[in-house]
Residue frames relative to the residue before (quaternion, step in Angstrom):
aa qw qx qy qz dx dy dz
M 1.0000 0.0000 0.0000 0.0000 0.00 0.00 0.00
S 0.4590 -0.6840 0.4972 0.2722 3.58 -0.99 0.88
K 0.1093 -0.7851 0.6081 0.0438 3.54 -1.12 0.78
C 0.5331 -0.6028 0.4935 0.3302 3.54 -1.17 0.65
G 0.4412 -0.7091 0.4886 0.2526 3.57 -0.92 0.90
S 0.6648 0.5118 -0.3012 0.4531 3.58 1.22 -0.32
C 0.8394 0.1171 -0.0226 0.5303 3.58 0.76 -1.04
S 0.4427 -0.7094 0.4218 0.3506 3.61 1.35 -0.06
G 0.3245 0.7463 -0.5125 0.2740 3.58 1.19 0.44
T 0.2966 -0.7766 0.5359 0.1478 3.56 -1.15 0.60
R 0.6274 0.4921 -0.3447 0.4954 3.59 1.27 0.16
F 0.0769 -0.8065 0.5862 -0.0061 3.55 -0.90 0.97
K 0.1348 -0.7745 0.6125 0.0828 3.54 -1.24 0.46
V 0.3883 -0.6829 0.5696 0.2416 3.54 -1.32 0.43
V 0.0534 -0.8005 0.5965 -0.0218 3.55 -0.82 1.08
E 0.3555 -0.7277 0.5505 0.2028 3.57 -0.83 1.03
Q 0.0049 0.7983 -0.6008 0.0416 3.55 -0.90 0.98
S 0.1737 -0.7240 0.6534 0.1369 3.53 -1.25 0.53
P 0.2461 -0.8085 0.5135 0.1487 3.59 0.06 1.24
E 0.6114 -0.5635 0.4160 0.3684 3.57 -1.13 0.69
D 0.8432 0.1249 -0.1482 0.5015 3.55 -1.05 0.92
S 0.5435 0.5827 -0.4218 0.4328 3.59 1.16 0.48
R 0.3793 -0.7227 0.5312 0.2272 3.56 -1.08 0.73
Y 0.7502 0.3744 -0.1853 0.5126 3.57 1.26 -0.26
K 0.4573 -0.6359 0.5469 0.2957 3.50 -1.23 0.59
L 0.1382 -0.7651 0.6223 0.0907 3.54 -1.22 0.53
L 0.3143 -0.7040 0.5947 0.2280 3.54 -1.27 0.37
F 0.1795 -0.7787 0.5962 0.0773 3.55 -0.68 1.15
I 0.2251 -0.7189 0.6402 0.1505 3.55 -0.96 0.90
Q 0.0833 0.8283 -0.5444 0.1028 3.53 -0.51 1.14
C 0.6314 -0.5349 0.4101 0.3834 3.50 -1.28 0.51
A 0.4340 -0.7119 0.4911 0.2522 3.58 -0.84 0.96
T 0.6613 0.5127 -0.3057 0.4542 3.58 1.19 -0.45
C 0.8377 0.1776 -0.0648 0.5124 3.61 0.62 -1.12
Q 0.4488 -0.7355 0.4019 0.3101 3.62 1.34 0.00
V 0.4138 0.7058 -0.4819 0.3139 3.64 1.21 0.17
P 0.4228 -0.7005 0.5072 0.2708 3.61 -0.81 0.96
V 0.1440 -0.7865 0.5963 0.0717 3.56 -1.01 0.87
G 0.8018 -0.0077 0.0037 0.5975 3.57 1.29 -0.15
V 0.1818 -0.7546 0.6219 0.1039 3.53 -1.32 0.39
T 0.0065 -0.7842 0.6205 -0.0047 3.55 -1.07 0.77
E 0.6357 -0.5408 0.3886 0.3904 3.56 -1.25 0.37
Y 0.5197 -0.6322 0.4827 0.3118 3.55 -1.13 0.71
Y 0.7606 0.2934 -0.1570 0.5574 3.55 0.96 -0.91
N 0.4488 -0.6568 0.5320 0.2900 3.55 -1.13 0.65
S 0.3947 -0.7600 0.4685 0.2172 3.57 -0.38 1.25
G 0.6425 0.5350 -0.3233 0.4433 3.58 0.95 -0.84
A 0.6656 0.4927 -0.3003 0.4734 3.58 0.92 -0.89
M 0.6494 0.5120 -0.3210 0.4616 3.59 1.01 -0.78
L 0.6443 0.5114 -0.3236 0.4676 3.60 1.01 -0.76
D 0.6250 0.5306 -0.3360 0.4636 3.60 1.02 -0.77
K 0.6534 0.5151 -0.3064 0.4625 3.56 0.96 -0.90
L 0.6655 0.4930 -0.3010 0.4727 3.59 0.95 -0.86
E 0.6239 0.5412 -0.3365 0.4524 3.57 1.05 -0.76
K 0.6474 0.5087 -0.3162 0.4712 3.60 0.98 -0.82
K 0.6454 0.5084 -0.3223 0.4702 3.59 0.98 -0.81
L 0.6421 0.5282 -0.3189 0.4550 3.57 0.97 -0.86
K 0.6503 0.5052 -0.3185 0.4695 3.60 0.95 -0.84
S 0.6357 0.5229 -0.3265 0.4646 3.58 1.03 -0.76
I 0.6520 0.5032 -0.3068 0.4771 3.59 0.98 -0.86
E 0.6375 0.5204 -0.3272 0.4645 3.60 0.97 -0.82
S 0.6440 0.5173 -0.3173 0.4657 3.57 1.00 -0.81
Q 0.6582 0.5028 -0.3066 0.4691 3.58 0.95 -0.86
I 0.6344 0.5178 -0.3280 0.4710 3.60 1.02 -0.78
S 0.6345 0.5311 -0.3263 0.4570 3.58 1.00 -0.80
I 0.6484 0.5037 -0.3122 0.4779 3.59 0.98 -0.83
L 0.6473 0.5111 -0.3156 0.4692 3.59 0.95 -0.86
D 0.6374 0.5292 -0.3206 0.4592 3.57 0.95 -0.88
H 0.6475 0.5163 -0.3110 0.4663 3.58 0.94 -0.91
N 0.6857 0.4880 -0.2862 0.4580 3.58 0.88 -0.94
I 0.6383 0.5167 -0.3277 0.4672 3.59 0.99 -0.77
R 0.6448 0.5125 -0.3192 0.4687 3.58 0.99 -0.81
A 0.6419 0.5181 -0.3241 0.4631 3.58 1.02 -0.80
V 0.6527 0.4975 -0.3127 0.4783 3.59 0.96 -0.83
A 0.6502 0.5133 -0.3163 0.4623 3.60 0.92 -0.91
Q 0.6587 0.5039 -0.3099 0.4649 3.59 0.98 -0.82
A 0.6486 0.5107 -0.3166 0.4672 3.56 0.99 -0.82
L 0.6625 0.5037 -0.2996 0.4664 3.59 0.98 -0.80
S 0.6607 0.5132 -0.3138 0.4490 3.59 1.02 -0.71
R 0.6154 0.5541 -0.3418 0.4444 3.61 1.21 -0.40
R 0.5602 0.6328 -0.3818 0.3742 3.59 1.19 -0.39
């Protein structure tokens, strides 16, 4: 069982913090008894954020492909005149 290095407590909690001069929120894991931080983790799940960005990128690529196809069709129609 994990113990706090300060008070030997065995209960911990997660506390959201926005450190001064930081652009990002962090999650501090701290002792529930004495509040001493024992760890820090990212507020946002990086993997989930990357998946979301990847889906958006694929959508943008698809839209660009459709635009490219339409522009080529218009250019071809204009060249037939």
